[in-house]
DRENDO-1510 file (C-alpha; in Angstrom, 1 decimal, always signed):
<recs>
REC; n; res; u; v; w
REC; 1; MET; +23.5; +0.4; -0.5 .
REC; 2; SER; +24.5; +0.9; -4.2 .
REC; 3; SER; +22.0; +2.3; -6.6 .
REC; 4; ASP; +22.0; -1.1; -8.3 .
REC; 5; SER; +20.5; -2.7; -5.3 .
REC; 6; ALA; +17.9; +0.0; -4.5 .
REC; 7; ILE; +14.2; +0.0; -5.4 .
REC; 8; ARG; +13.7; +2.8; -7.9 .
REC; 9; PHE; +10.6; +4.9; -8.5 .
REC; 10; ILE; +10.2; +6.9; -11.7 .
REC; 11; ASN; +7.7; +9.6; -12.6 .
REC; 12; PRO; +8.5; +10.2; -16.2 .
REC; 13; GLU; +8.1; +13.5; -18.1 .
REC; 14; GLY; +4.9; +13.5; -20.0 .
REC; 15; LEU; +3.0; +12.1; -17.0 .
REC; 16; TYR; +1.7; +14.2; -14.1 .
REC; 17; ASN; +3.5; +14.1; -10.8 .
REC; 18; PRO; +1.5; +11.6; -8.6 .
REC; 19; THR; +3.5; +12.1; -5.4 .
REC; 20; GLY; +0.8; +14.3; -3.9 .
REC; 21; ASN; -1.6; +11.4; -4.4 .
REC; 22; GLY; +0.7; +9.0; -2.6 .
REC; 23; TYR; +2.2; +6.9; -5.4 .
REC; 24; ALA; +4.8; +6.7; -8.2 .
REC; 25; HIS; +4.0; +5.8; -11.8 .
REC; 26; ILE; +6.8; +3.2; -12.0 .
REC; 27; GLY; +8.5; +1.0; -9.4 .
REC; 28; ILE; +11.5; -1.1; -10.3 .
REC; 29; ALA; +12.8; -3.9; -8.1 .
REC; 30; PRO; +16.6; -4.4; -8.3 .
REC; 31; ALA; +18.1; -7.3; -10.3 .
REC; 32; GLY; +18.2; -10.4; -8.2 .
REC; 33; ALA; +15.7; -9.2; -5.6 .
REC; 34; GLU; +13.4; -11.7; -4.0 .
REC; 35; LEU; +9.8; -10.6; -4.5 .
REC; 36; VAL; +7.4; -10.9; -1.6 .
REC; 37; PHE; +3.7; -11.0; -2.3 .
REC; 38; ILE; +1.4; -10.0; +0.6 .
REC; 39; SER; -2.2; -11.0; +0.3 .
REC; 40; GLY; -4.8; -8.3; +0.6 .
REC; 41; GLN; -4.9; -7.0; +4.2 .
REC; 42; GLY; -8.3; -5.8; +5.4 .
REC; 43; GLY; -9.3; -3.8; +8.4 .
REC; 44; GLU; -9.7; -6.8; +10.8 .
REC; 45; ASP; -7.7; -7.3; +13.9 .
REC; 46; ALA; -6.2; -10.7; +14.9 .
REC; 47; GLY; -9.6; -11.7; +16.4 .
REC; 48; GLU; -11.2; -11.0; +13.0 .
REC; 49; GLU; -13.1; -8.0; +14.4 .
REC; 50; ARG; -13.6; -4.9; +12.2 .
REC; 51; GLU; -14.7; -1.5; +13.3 .
REC; 52; PRO; -17.7; +0.0; +11.5 .
REC; 53; ASP; -15.7; +3.1; +10.6 .
REC; 54; PHE; -13.7; +3.5; +7.3 .
REC; 55; ARG; -10.7; +5.3; +8.9 .
REC; 56; ALA; -10.5; +2.7; +11.7 .
REC; 57; GLN; -10.5; -0.1; +9.2 .
REC; 58; LEU; -7.9; +1.6; +7.0 .
REC; 59; ARG; -5.6; +2.2; +10.0 .
REC; 60; GLN; -6.0; -1.5; +10.9 .
REC; 61; ALA; -5.3; -2.6; +7.3 .
REC; 62; ILE; -2.1; -0.5; +7.2 .
REC; 63; ALA; -1.1; -1.9; +10.6 .
REC; 64; ASN; -1.7; -5.4; +9.1 .
REC; 65; VAL; +0.5; -4.5; +6.2 .
REC; 66; ARG; +3.2; -3.4; +8.6 .
REC; 67; THR; +2.9; -6.7; +10.5 .
REC; 68; ALA; +3.1; -8.8; +7.3 .
REC; 69; LEU; +6.1; -6.8; +6.1 .
REC; 70; SER; +7.8; -7.2; +9.5 .
REC; 71; ALA; +7.2; -11.0; +9.5 .
REC; 72; THR; +9.4; -11.1; +6.4 .
REC; 73; ASP; +12.0; -8.7; +7.8 .
REC; 74; LEU; +10.8; -5.9; +5.4 .
REC; 75; SER; +9.4; -2.5; +5.9 .
REC; 76; ALA; +7.4; +0.1; +3.9 .
REC; 77; SER; +10.5; +1.2; +2.1 .
REC; 78; ASP; +10.6; -2.3; +0.5 .
REC; 79; ILE; +7.2; -1.9; -1.1 .
REC; 80; VAL; +7.4; -1.8; -4.9 .
REC; 81; LYS; +3.6; -2.0; -5.7 .
REC; 82; ALA; +0.4; -1.7; -3.8 .
REC; 83; THR; -3.1; -2.4; -4.9 .
REC; 84; VAL; -5.8; -0.8; -2.8 .
REC; 85; MET; -9.5; -1.6; -3.0 .
REC; 86; ILE; -12.0; +0.8; -1.4 .
REC; 87; VAL; -15.8; +0.0; -1.1 .
REC; 88; ASP; -18.1; +2.9; -1.8 .
REC; 89; HIS; -15.1; +5.0; -2.9 .
REC; 90; SER; -15.7; +8.8; -2.6 .
REC; 91; MET; -13.6; +11.9; -2.5 .
REC; 92; ASP; -14.0; +11.9; +1.3 .
REC; 93; ARG; -12.6; +8.3; +1.5 .
REC; 94; LEU; -9.8; +9.3; -0.9 .
REC; 95; GLN; -8.9; +12.1; +1.4 .
REC; 96; ILE; -8.8; +9.8; +4.4 .
REC; 97; PHE; -6.8; +7.2; +2.5 .
REC; 98; GLY; -4.2; +9.9; +1.5 .
REC; 99; GLU; -3.8; +11.0; +5.1 .
REC; 100; GLU; -3.4; +7.5; +6.5 .
REC; 101; TRP; -1.3; +6.2; +3.6 .
REC; 102; ALA; +1.2; +9.1; +4.0 .
REC; 103; GLY; +1.9; +7.9; +7.5 .
REC; 104; LEU; +3.4; +4.7; +6.1 .
REC; 105; PHE; +5.9; +6.7; +4.1 .
REC; 106; PRO; +7.3; +9.5; +6.2 .
REC; 107; ASP; +10.0; +10.1; +3.5 .
REC; 108; ARG; +7.2; +10.5; +0.9 .
REC; 109; ARG; +9.0; +7.8; -1.3 .
REC; 110; TYR; +5.8; +6.2; -2.5 .
REC; 111; PRO; +5.5; +2.9; -4.4 .
REC; 112; ALA; +3.6; +2.3; -7.6 .
REC; 113; MET; +0.0; +1.9; -6.7 .
REC; 114; THR; -3.4; +1.1; -8.2 .
REC; 115; LEU; -6.6; +2.2; -6.3 .
REC; 116; LEU; -9.7; +0.4; -7.3 .
REC; 117; PRO; -13.2; +1.5; -6.3 .
REC; 118; VAL; -15.2; -1.7; -5.7 .
REC; 119; PRO; -18.8; -2.5; -4.8 .
REC; 120; CYS; -17.9; -5.0; -2.1 .
REC; 121; LEU; -15.1; -7.2; -0.7 .
REC; 122; ALA; -14.9; -10.7; +0.8 .
REC; 123; VAL; -17.2; -10.0; +3.7 .
REC; 124; PRO; -20.2; -7.6; +3.9 .
REC; 125; ASP; -18.7; -5.1; +6.5 .
REC; 126; MET; -15.2; -5.0; +4.9 .
REC; 127; MET; -14.4; -1.5; +3.5 .
REC; 128; VAL; -10.8; -1.6; +2.4 .
REC; 129; GLU; -8.2; -4.1; +1.3 .
REC; 130; ILE; -4.5; -3.5; +0.6 .
REC; 131; GLU; -2.3; -6.0; -1.4 .
REC; 132; ILE; +1.4; -5.5; -1.5 .
REC; 133; ILE; +4.4; -6.6; -3.6 .
REC; 134; ALA; +7.7; -5.9; -1.9 .
REC; 135; ALA; +11.3; -6.7; -2.8 .
REC; 136; ARG; +14.0; -8.1; -0.6 .
REC; 137; ARG; +17.1; -6.5; -2.0 .
REC; 138; ALA; +19.9; -8.8; -3.1 .
</recs>
Protein backbone atom coordinates (compact mmCIF):
# COMPACT_ATOMS: atom_id res chain seq x y z
CA MET A 1 0.00 0.00 0.00
CA SER A 2 1.42 3.38 -0.94
CA SER A 3 1.58 6.12 1.65
CA ASP A 4 -1.06 8.00 -0.37
CA SER A 5 -3.61 5.26 0.39
CA ALA A 6 -2.80 4.79 4.08
CA ILE A 7 -4.64 6.31 7.00
CA ARG A 8 -2.24 8.72 8.65
CA PHE A 9 -2.03 9.77 12.28
CA ILE A 10 -0.18 12.86 13.43
CA ASN A 11 0.88 14.02 16.87
CA PRO A 12 2.31 17.46 16.09
CA GLU A 13 5.09 19.18 17.97
CA GLY A 14 3.63 21.60 20.46
CA LEU A 15 1.03 19.04 21.64
CA TYR A 16 1.78 16.31 24.16
CA ASN A 17 2.25 12.74 22.91
CA PRO A 18 -1.14 11.02 23.54
CA THR A 19 -0.03 7.52 22.48
CA GLY A 20 0.22 6.37 26.09
CA ASN A 21 -3.44 7.33 26.48
CA GLY A 22 -4.53 5.31 23.46
CA TYR A 23 -5.12 7.92 20.79
CA ALA A 24 -3.60 10.28 18.21
CA HIS A 25 -4.34 13.99 17.94
CA ILE A 26 -5.08 13.87 14.21
CA GLY A 27 -6.36 11.12 11.91
CA ILE A 28 -6.34 11.65 8.15
CA ALA A 29 -8.27 9.38 5.79
CA PRO A 30 -6.68 8.98 2.36
CA ALA A 31 -8.13 10.78 -0.65
CA GLY A 32 -10.97 8.83 -2.22
CA ALA A 33 -11.55 6.68 0.87
CA GLU A 34 -15.08 5.54 1.60
CA LEU A 35 -15.99 6.64 5.13
CA VAL A 36 -17.86 4.12 7.26
CA PHE A 37 -19.84 5.43 10.25
CA ILE A 38 -20.56 2.90 12.99
CA SER A 39 -23.23 3.84 15.50
CA GLY A 40 -22.36 3.83 19.16
CA GLN A 41 -21.78 0.28 20.34
CA GLY A 42 -22.63 -0.47 23.94
CA GLY A 43 -21.93 -3.39 26.21
CA GLU A 44 -24.94 -5.49 25.21
CA ASP A 45 -24.70 -8.88 23.55
CA ALA A 46 -26.85 -10.00 20.60
CA GLY A 47 -29.64 -10.85 23.05
CA GLU A 48 -29.56 -7.26 24.39
CA GLU A 49 -28.19 -8.44 27.75
CA ARG A 50 -25.61 -6.38 29.63
CA GLU A 51 -23.35 -7.46 32.47
CA PRO A 52 -23.50 -5.22 35.57
CA ASP A 53 -19.70 -4.74 35.49
CA PHE A 54 -17.93 -1.86 33.66
CA ARG A 55 -15.03 -3.97 32.36
CA ALA A 56 -17.41 -6.66 31.06
CA GLN A 57 -19.55 -4.05 29.28
CA LEU A 58 -16.45 -2.42 27.82
CA ARG A 59 -15.13 -5.75 26.53
CA GLN A 60 -18.52 -6.42 24.93
CA ALA A 61 -18.63 -2.92 23.39
CA ILE A 62 -15.18 -3.49 21.88
CA ALA A 63 -16.29 -6.92 20.61
CA ASN A 64 -19.33 -5.22 19.07
CA VAL A 65 -17.06 -2.69 17.36
CA ARG A 66 -15.00 -5.57 15.95
CA THR A 67 -18.20 -7.26 14.70
CA ALA A 68 -19.43 -4.08 13.02
CA LEU A 69 -16.04 -3.49 11.40
CA SER A 70 -15.88 -7.09 10.21
CA ALA A 71 -19.37 -6.79 8.68
CA THR A 72 -17.97 -4.07 6.43
CA ASP A 73 -14.71 -5.95 5.71
CA LEU A 74 -12.75 -3.54 7.89
CA SER A 75 -10.61 -3.94 11.01
CA ALA A 76 -9.33 -1.78 13.85
CA SER A 77 -6.49 -0.56 11.62
CA ASP A 78 -9.15 1.19 9.49
CA ILE A 79 -10.50 3.30 12.36
CA VAL A 80 -9.80 7.00 11.85
CA LYS A 81 -11.81 8.44 14.78
CA ALA A 82 -13.51 7.04 17.87
CA THR A 83 -15.86 8.75 20.28
CA VAL A 84 -16.14 7.01 23.64
CA MET A 85 -18.76 7.84 26.26
CA ILE A 86 -18.30 6.56 29.82
CA VAL A 87 -20.95 6.86 32.55
CA ASP A 88 -19.61 7.84 35.99
CA HIS A 89 -16.14 8.35 34.53
CA SER A 90 -13.31 8.01 37.04
CA MET A 91 -9.58 7.39 37.01
CA ASP A 92 -10.30 3.71 37.75
CA ARG A 93 -12.59 3.49 34.72
CA LEU A 94 -10.05 5.36 32.61
CA GLN A 95 -7.39 2.80 33.61
CA ILE A 96 -9.71 -0.07 32.69
CA PHE A 97 -10.58 1.62 29.40
CA GLY A 98 -6.89 2.05 28.52
CA GLU A 99 -6.12 -1.60 29.24
CA GLU A 100 -9.02 -2.93 27.15
CA TRP A 101 -8.68 -0.38 24.32
CA ALA A 102 -5.00 -1.24 23.86
CA GLY A 103 -6.03 -4.81 23.00
CA LEU A 104 -7.80 -3.53 19.89
CA PHE A 105 -4.54 -1.96 18.65
CA PRO A 106 -1.64 -4.40 19.22
CA ASP A 107 0.58 -2.23 17.00
CA ARG A 108 -0.23 0.81 19.21
CA ARG A 109 -1.27 2.73 16.07
CA TYR A 110 -4.16 4.52 17.74
CA PRO A 111 -6.85 6.58 15.97
CA ALA A 112 -7.99 10.07 16.85
CA MET A 113 -10.38 9.85 19.80
CA THR A 114 -12.62 11.87 22.07
CA LEU A 115 -13.62 10.47 25.46
CA LEU A 116 -16.70 12.01 27.02
CA PRO A 117 -17.72 11.51 30.63
CA VAL A 118 -21.53 11.38 30.61
CA PRO A 119 -24.18 11.16 33.34
CA CYS A 120 -26.16 8.45 31.50
CA LEU A 121 -26.64 6.73 28.15
CA ALA A 122 -29.68 5.38 26.26
CA VAL A 123 -30.74 2.88 28.92
CA PRO A 124 -30.23 3.02 32.70
CA ASP A 125 -27.72 0.14 33.06
CA MET A 126 -25.57 1.11 30.06
CA MET A 127 -22.06 2.17 31.17
CA VAL A 128 -20.10 2.69 27.93
CA GLU A 129 -20.69 3.45 24.27
CA ILE A 130 -18.14 3.57 21.42
CA GLU A 131 -18.84 5.29 18.09
CA ILE A 132 -16.46 4.75 15.17
CA ILE A 133 -15.55 6.44 11.89
CA ALA A 134 -13.48 4.15 9.70
CA ALA A 135 -12.09 4.51 6.19
CA ARG A 136 -12.13 1.95 3.41
CA ARG A 137 -9.00 2.76 1.48
CA ALA A 138 -9.30 3.50 -2.20
